[in-house]
Every structure is written in C-alpha cells, then in structure tokens.
C-alpha positions as CSV (number, residue, x, y, z in Angstrom):
1,M,90.4,102.7,122.3
2,A,88.6,105.1,124.9
3,A,91.4,105.3,127.2
4,R,93.5,106.2,124.6
5,T,91.8,109.4,123.1
6,A,91.7,110.2,126.8
7,V,94.4,110.5,126.8
8,V,95.0,112.3,123.7
9,A,92.4,115.0,124.7
10,G,94.1,115.5,128.5
11,V,97.4,115.9,127.4
12,A,95.8,118.4,124.6
13,A,93.7,120.0,127.4
14,A,97.2,120.5,129.5
15,T,99.2,121.1,126.6
16,A,96.8,124.4,126.1
17,L,96.9,125.0,129.4
18,G,100.8,125.6,129.6
19,V,101.1,122.3,132.1
20,L,103.5,120.3,129.4
21,S,106.4,122.0,128.4
22,P,108.4,119.7,127.0
23,V,108.4,118.5,123.9
24,H,107.6,114.8,124.5
25,A,106.2,115.1,128.0
26,E,103.1,113.0,127.1
27,N,105.2,109.8,126.9
28,P,109.2,110.7,127.8
29,N,109.8,107.8,125.8
30,E,109.3,109.4,122.4
31,R,112.5,110.5,120.9
32,G,112.8,112.0,117.7
33,P,110.7,114.4,115.1
34,D,107.3,113.1,114.3
35,P,107.7,110.2,111.8
36,T,106.9,110.3,107.7
37,E,107.0,107.5,105.3
38,E,110.4,108.8,103.8
39,S,112.0,108.7,107.7
40,V,111.2,105.9,108.3
41,T,112.8,103.8,105.0
42,A,115.7,105.8,104.9
43,P,119.1,105.1,104.7
44,T,119.8,107.1,107.8
45,G,117.3,108.5,111.0
46,P,118.0,112.0,112.4
47,F,121.0,111.3,115.0
48,D,124.3,110.7,114.9
49,T,126.0,107.9,116.1
50,D,129.2,106.3,116.9
51,T,130.1,102.9,117.7
52,E,131.7,101.1,120.7
53,N,133.9,97.1,120.0
54,V,132.9,94.6,122.2
55,S,136.5,92.1,122.9
56,S,135.3,88.7,121.8
57,L,136.5,87.5,125.1
58,V,133.3,88.6,126.6
59,D,131.4,86.0,128.8
60,G,128.6,84.6,127.5
61,F,128.8,86.0,123.6
62,G,131.1,86.0,120.7
63,G,131.2,89.9,121.2
64,G,130.1,92.0,118.9
65,T,129.7,96.0,117.7
66,I,127.1,98.6,119.9
67,Y,125.7,101.5,117.9
68,Y,124.0,104.4,120.0
69,P,123.2,107.9,119.2
70,T,126.0,109.9,120.9
71,D,122.9,113.1,121.0
72,D,121.3,111.7,124.6
73,S,119.1,115.2,125.6
74,E,116.2,113.7,125.1
75,G,117.1,110.5,127.6
76,T,118.2,107.5,127.5
77,F,117.5,105.1,124.6
78,G,115.8,101.2,124.2
79,G,118.6,98.5,124.0
80,V,118.2,96.2,121.0
81,V,120.5,93.4,120.3
82,I,120.9,91.2,117.3
83,S,122.1,87.8,116.8
84,P,122.8,86.4,112.9
85,G,122.5,83.0,111.5
86,Y,124.1,79.6,111.6
87,T,128.0,79.7,110.6
88,A,127.5,83.9,109.6
89,G,129.0,86.7,111.2
90,E,128.3,89.6,112.8
91,S,129.2,91.3,109.5
92,T,126.2,90.1,108.2
93,M,123.3,92.8,110.8
94,S,125.6,95.1,110.6
95,W,123.4,97.4,108.4
96,Y,120.9,97.5,110.8
97,G,123.5,99.0,113.5
98,E,123.6,102.5,112.2
99,R,120.5,102.2,110.9
100,L,118.2,101.0,113.9
101,A,121.1,103.5,116.1
102,S,120.2,107.2,114.3
103,Q,116.2,106.4,114.8
104,G,116.9,106.5,118.5
105,F,118.2,103.4,119.9
106,V,121.2,101.4,121.2
107,V,122.0,98.6,118.9
108,M,124.5,95.5,119.5
109,T,125.2,93.1,117.0
110,I,126.7,90.1,118.0
111,D,128.7,87.2,116.9
112,T,128.0,84.3,118.6
113,N,130.3,82.0,120.5
114,T,131.0,79.5,117.9
115,R,129.3,80.0,113.7
116,Y,127.5,76.3,114.4
117,D,125.2,77.4,117.8
118,Q,122.0,75.9,117.8
119,P,119.0,78.5,118.5
120,N,118.8,78.1,122.0
121,S,122.3,79.4,122.6
122,R,121.7,81.8,120.9
123,G,118.4,82.7,122.7
124,R,120.8,83.1,125.7
125,Q,123.5,84.5,124.1
126,L,120.7,86.9,123.1
127,E,120.5,87.7,126.7
128,A,124.1,87.5,128.1
129,A,124.4,90.2,125.7
130,L,121.8,92.5,126.7
131,D,122.7,92.1,129.8
132,H,126.1,93.3,129.3
133,M,124.8,95.7,127.1
134,V,123.1,97.2,130.2
135,E,125.6,96.6,132.6
136,D,129.4,96.7,131.5
137,S,129.1,98.2,128.2
138,G,130.4,102.2,128.2
139,V,127.1,103.1,127.5
140,T,125.4,101.8,130.1
141,D,124.1,105.6,131.2
142,V,122.2,105.9,127.8
143,V,120.8,102.6,127.4
144,D,117.8,102.8,129.3
145,G,117.5,98.9,130.9
146,D,114.0,98.6,131.2
147,R,113.4,98.6,127.5
148,L,114.8,96.9,125.6
149,A,114.4,94.1,122.2
150,V,116.2,90.8,120.5
151,M,116.4,90.4,117.1
152,G,117.9,87.7,114.7
153,H,118.5,86.0,111.6
154,S,118.0,82.2,110.8
155,M,118.7,80.8,113.6
156,G,119.7,84.1,115.4
157,G,115.9,84.2,114.6
158,G,114.6,81.0,116.8
159,G,117.3,82.6,119.4
160,T,115.3,85.6,118.9
161,L,112.0,83.7,119.8
162,A,113.5,81.8,122.4
163,A,115.0,85.5,124.6
164,A,111.1,86.5,123.9
165,D,110.4,82.9,125.8
166,D,112.9,83.3,128.6
167,R,112.1,87.0,129.2
168,P,108.5,88.4,129.6
169,E,109.6,91.8,130.3
170,L,111.3,92.8,126.2
171,R,109.8,95.1,125.1
172,A,109.9,93.5,121.8
173,A,111.0,91.1,119.4
174,I,111.4,90.7,115.9
175,P,112.5,87.1,114.8
176,L,113.9,87.2,111.2
177,T,113.3,84.2,108.6
178,P,113.3,82.4,111.9
179,W,114.3,78.7,111.7
180,H,114.0,76.6,114.8
181,T,112.5,72.9,115.6
182,S,110.3,74.2,117.9
183,N,107.0,75.9,116.2
184,D,105.1,75.7,119.8
185,W,105.6,79.4,121.1
186,S,102.4,80.1,123.0
187,S,103.5,81.0,126.1
188,V,105.6,84.0,124.7
189,E,104.1,87.5,125.8
190,V,106.6,90.2,124.1
191,P,105.2,92.1,121.1
192,T,106.3,90.2,118.1
193,M,107.0,90.9,114.3
194,I,107.8,87.6,112.1
195,I,109.5,88.3,109.1
196,G,109.1,86.1,106.7
197,A,110.7,85.1,102.8
198,E,108.0,83.7,99.4
199,N,110.9,81.6,98.7
200,D,113.1,80.9,101.6
201,T,114.0,77.4,100.9
202,I,116.1,76.8,104.2
203,A,113.8,78.2,106.9
204,S,110.5,77.5,104.5
205,T,107.4,80.1,105.7
206,R,105.1,76.6,106.1
207,S,107.5,74.7,108.5
208,H,108.8,77.6,110.1
209,A,107.6,81.1,110.1
210,I,104.1,81.5,109.8
211,P,103.0,78.1,112.3
212,Q,105.8,80.3,115.0
213,Y,103.5,83.0,114.0
214,E,100.0,81.0,114.3
215,S,101.4,79.7,117.8
216,L,101.8,83.0,119.3
217,D,99.1,83.5,121.8
218,E,96.2,85.6,120.1
219,D,95.6,88.3,122.6
220,L,100.0,89.5,122.4
221,D,99.9,91.6,119.8
222,T,101.9,90.2,116.9
223,T,102.3,90.4,113.1
224,Y,103.7,88.2,110.5
225,L,105.3,90.3,107.6
226,E,106.3,87.9,104.4
227,L,108.3,89.2,101.9
228,R,107.2,88.9,98.2
229,G,109.9,86.8,96.1
230,A,112.5,87.3,98.9
231,S,114.5,84.1,100.0
232,H,116.1,83.5,103.1
233,F,119.1,85.9,103.1
234,A,117.1,88.9,102.2
235,P,117.7,89.7,106.5
236,N,121.6,89.8,105.0
237,T,121.4,93.4,103.2
238,P,119.7,96.2,103.9
239,D,115.7,96.3,103.0
240,D,113.6,99.5,103.0
241,A,110.4,97.5,104.3
242,I,112.1,95.4,106.6
243,A,113.7,99.1,108.0
244,K,110.3,100.8,108.3
245,Y,108.2,97.8,109.7
246,S,111.1,96.8,112.3
247,I,111.5,100.6,112.5
248,S,108.2,101.4,113.2
249,W,107.4,97.4,115.6
250,L,110.4,98.7,117.9
251,K,109.3,102.7,118.0
252,R,105.4,101.3,119.2
253,F,106.2,98.6,121.7
254,V,110.5,100.0,123.1
255,D,108.7,103.4,122.8
256,D,105.6,102.9,124.0
257,D,105.5,105.4,120.6
258,V,101.6,105.3,118.5
259,R,102.8,107.9,116.5
260,Y,104.2,104.9,114.8
261,E,101.4,102.5,114.8
262,Q,100.1,104.4,111.2
263,F,102.8,102.5,109.5
264,L,102.0,98.8,111.0
265,C,97.9,99.3,111.0
266,P,95.9,99.4,108.3
267,A,98.0,96.4,106.4
268,P,99.4,97.0,103.5
269,D,98.1,95.3,100.8
270,T,99.3,92.1,99.9
271,G,98.8,92.6,96.2
272,I,100.5,91.6,93.0
273,G,103.4,93.1,92.7
274,T,103.0,94.7,96.0
275,D,106.6,93.6,98.2
276,F,104.1,91.5,100.6
277,S,102.9,88.3,99.7
278,D,101.6,87.7,103.0
279,Y,100.7,90.1,105.8
280,R,99.1,88.8,109.3
281,D,98.5,90.8,112.5
282,S,96.6,91.6,115.5
283,C,97.2,95.5,115.4
284,P,98.7,97.1,118.1
285,H,96.7,97.1,121.6
286,G,94.1,94.3,119.1
287,E,92.6,97.2,117.1
288,E,91.2,96.2,114.5
289,P,92.5,97.2,110.7
290,A,90.7,100.1,109.1
291,A,88.6,99.0,106.6
C-alpha cells in the first residue's frame, strides 16, 4: 500500500507540473471513463463494438465469435476467451461478448470441438483460441497478446482452471460454477475469481467451487463469490452481479486498473436478502477489507 501511495503521489506531482499530458499516462492500460456502480452493471459499456465470426474449421477448437471495441484510439485491449459447459454451445456464453467488449476488451466466445469434451480438453481449446485471437484472427492489431484472460462455465470452468494452471502468464481467470474432477489447484499463479451458485446440484459448491477455491495458493489474488439461490445454469443468462464482478476482476488484473478495486473490496454483504450467500477474498495484493 505504501508503494502504491508513493506512485499516486508521484503521478499527482507530475501532472501538476504538466509532465503527464495523456489522460491515462499513469497507467497506459486503463480504458474508458472512471467507473461507477451504474457503469459496471449496465448492459453495455462506453465502447461501440463489432463482431468477427471464427470458422469451425479452425485448428484447436470449434470456432466462435469475436467481439471487439471499434475505437482503438486509446490503444490495444486485453483479450478474454470464454468456453461453454458440457453439451452446451457458444450461444450460452454469447451475452458476455458485447457486455465485456463494450467495457474495453476483445472477447471470444467459443464452441468446443465436441459438445462432450472434458474440462482438460476445454482448457487446451481455450488456449488454442487465445493463440488464434492473438496470432491469426482479424483483430490481431486490436488485442494485446500480453494481457489475456480465460473464463468458462461448468466443464468450461474446469477448463478455465486447467488453462490457468498451464499458462501462468495469463492475467486473470474466472471459472463459472466450475466442474472438474481435481480439487487441487495449488500451482495456479493466475489471479482467479471463482463464481459458484448456492443451489447448484450439478457441480455443488461443496464438491467443486469451494474446495477448488480453498486449494488456491493463499498468496494469490483470489475471490470466491456464491450467488444466492442460483442454479448451476445461472451463468448462462445475463446477470448483473456476474457482470459487475467479472468486469471488475478483468479490469483490475488484465488492465492493472485500480479504479475497479472499489467493487471488489471491501467484501459485499452476504446477509439474508443480498445477492450473495458466500463471499471470500484476499482483496487485490493481499489488502484487508475495510472494517
């Protein structure tokens, strides 16, 4: 915290002297205006978007759709690839596309090679999709290959953990009601937010999300968020809580944007009538939640 305070003070002094003229000179990865509660829960963000179809004949995964901001005057954007769950198709993840892209990310929702691919296969396909987006897609000049993240639902959430374990250089991972036969992810080095659902009867939080979260290294930036009264399929339809915390996590770790810490810490209320039945976190950089 002391180091951050010193940086902020230095930036303020430099700005006062007219040394820093660009709006985001203190953090070249910041994109968009200062966030508010309204902006992180809005159906669309400040950036206009367009799409590019990815053929099912592509190598390594089953094709998909890339959503991207059309105005890159502020620079390139971090990239996010999202996998559906077992037997599901890309369409179940499509609501994340424009919602995240309009907040300042290049987003690919994918189909898997088959509807029955297991989590580790989905993890490899997430990685293949990242490589395609960065190296071979029509948005290679828009996406920053050094700032990438993965997300996925159910077995795609298990694949998200597998991809994060395999690629420590990733900036963020968000497994959504994840299913995986392994509950040991102690070697993961990627900041990880696991989103569980209280009434999940397919990948119950007690058998999957919670032990997966508890296995993560205690020094890693992590959060466990449990949606009150929600089912396993809650991530398949637009949800303001999922959007708010996913956007904030991606902004904080893909873009190094500390403006979004306000939505992650202190932890939200988990009392009766609130959105969350459980919420656990390290807070970014190990900061303790405010009293």
